[in-house]
N, C-alpha and C positions, 0 to 999 in steps of 0.2 A: 431451573428454567420455570418461568411463570406458566400457569395453566392458560388454556384458551379463554376461560371465563375471566381470569385476571386481566388478560389483554383487552377483552371487551369492556370491562369496567373502567380500565385506565383510559381507553380511547373515548369512552363516553364523556369522561371528565375533560379530556384534552380538546375534544371537538363537539361541544354542546349543540352546535347548529346542524350537525349531521343527522340524517335519518338513522333509525336503528339498523336498517338493512345495510347502509353504507358502513356503519361502524363495525358490524359483524363481518362484512366482507373484508374490510381492511385489517381487522384484528386477526382473522383467519389467515390472510396472506402473510402477515408479519409473524404469526405463530409458526407457520410452516417454514418460513425462511430461517427463523431462529432455531429450528429443530436441528440444524446442521452445525450450529455453533457450540464449541466445546471449551472447557476450561481445564487448566492444569499446567504444571511446570514443563511438561514435554510437548506442549501443543505448538504447532505452527499453523497460523491462520491465513487462509486465502480469501482475499476480497476480489470479486470478479463479476462480470456480467454474463449471464447464461447466453450462449451463442458465440461469445468470444472464446470461451473454453466449454467443451461439451463433455457429456457423461463419461465416455471411455477415457478421455484425457484426465478427468478427475480421478478415476481409478488408478491410472498410471502414476499420478502425483502421490496418491496414498501409498502405493507400493514403494516408490522411491524414498519417501520419508520413513517408512517402516524399516528400511535398511539401516537407518541411523537411530532406530528405537524412538522415533518421533511420531506423533499422531496428528492427522490433518483435521483442522476445523475450517469451516468455509461459510461464506455468506454471499448469496447472489444479490447483487445490487440492482438488478433489472426491476424497473417499475418504482424505484425510490428516487425522489427528487433530492439533488445535492447542489449546494452553492459551491461551485468550484471554478478554478481558472484552468482551462483545458490544457494549456502547455505545461503547467506545473502541478498536474494531478496524475496520479497513477491509476489508470483505469483497472489494471490488474496488479495486485501486489501480494507478496508473501510477507506476513508480519511475524517478526521474530521477537518473542517476548524477552524481558530482561533475564529471567532465570536461565533460559537456553543460551543467550548470547554471553552471559557472564561465565557459565560453565565451559563454554568453548574458549573464551579468552583465558580462563584460569587453567585450561588443560584438563579439567575434570572429566569432560565428555570425550577427550581424545580427539582424533581426527574423524571418527565415524560420523558424528552428528553434523559437523561442518561439511564433510564430503557429501553427505546426504542432502543438505540444503543447497550446496552448489549444483549437484546433479539435477535436483528438482528445478532450480532456477534456470539452468541451461535447457532443460526439457521445455519449460514454459516459454522461454525466450525464442527457441527455435520453432515452437508450435505456432506462436501468434505473430511472429515478426512480419509475415507477409499478409496478415489480416488487417482489416480496418474497421473502425466503428463509425456509425453515422451520428454526427453532431447535429442535433435538432436545432440548436440555437443559431448556428452559422449555416445550416443546411449543406454541410460538406462532409465528405468521407475523409477521416483522418487516421494516421497511424496510431497504434495503441501504445500508450506509455506503460511499460512494465518495469517493476523494480522491487527492491526490498524496503520494508518499513522496519526499523529497528528501534527498540526502546533502550535508552542508555540508563546507567544507574543514577542519573540525575532526573529520571522520570521524563526525559525529553524524547519524543518520537521524531525520527528523521526519515525522510524519503530519499532513496538512492535510485535514480532513474537509469536502468540498463537499456540504453538506446538501441533500437533495432539496427542502427547503422554500424555498430561496433563489429569488428571481426571476431572470430572465435577466440583468437589469442588475447585480444583486448578485453573480451568478456571475462575470461578467466582472471586476467590481471585486475579488472575492476572488482570482481567478487572478492578476491583475496585482499585487496587494498581497502575494502569496506570495513574490515576489522580494524585497520589502522585509524579510520575516521572515528569509530566508536571508542577506541582507546584514548584518543586525544580529547574527545568530548567528555569522557569519564574523568579526566584530570581537571577539567575546567570548574571553577567555582561560579555560581550565579552572582553577577555583579549588579549593584544598584547605582543609578546616577543620583543627582542632587534631589530630584523630586520623587525618588523611590520607584521609578519605573524599572521593571525587571527586563534585563536583556538576556536573550537566549541565543544559542547558535541557530543558523538558518534551518528552516524546515526541509528545504529541497536542495539536492545535490545532483550535479551532472558530472560525468567522467570526461575529462579533457584528453582527447586523443593524442595531442602533441606532447603535453606534459606528463601524460599517463598518471594523472592524479584526480582525486575527487575534489571538485570546487563548489563552494557555496554559491547559491543563486540568490541575488537580491531581487526578489519577485516584484516588489513595487517599482524598482528601477526598470526592470524589463517590461513591465506593463506601460510605464511612461514612454519608453522608447517605441513600443509597438503603436501606441496611440499617436505619437508624434509622426511616425512613418505613415500611418493611415491618413493623417491630416495633410501631410505634404503630398501624398499621392492623389488627393482629391482634385478633380478637374476644376 
């Protein structure tokens, strides 16, 4: 991890118009936030906003992951600006890195690691399903999107949204079927079209309650539909 002074020097270069006080304050904030971020093959990373998940719940998440010999890394996103599409962004997510997911798929880690991740996911899902976050852009209170972020062996990161409307049984099914999504993506080759544009699988998946399957979301198409609906609803 970089030292505080290294953060200060970096932000001085990145934001030359900022005052020294602003640079030091921002560098100190980011240094403190990064102090909870860890690296390693047994790391499970939690992205969250403080307030959506609180300190005693963080402790419980750590304990649940320790049952599977996994270690929690975390980053509080509060106070950080993000360019995001609210409906297709996980405000809270568990990121499973490639070494962990591959050891689960290969059976190296047995069921202990996966059971630990599932139990942790269920705990977070139940904890925040009735909470909301304040969307400053739309000035609305919205439900929290929580799910898994998984890195495939093709270096692709996918988001699997565990909707708060799922039943307990469907949540378990969605978690188990998430491994099938990763297996399928691991089999895919990256393909190129005639102008060498790379095509990757979709970033965002939702669990279809009727089909009981994870389905890719065409985010740009969904945005188009949303804008068209808003246009039609205008007086």
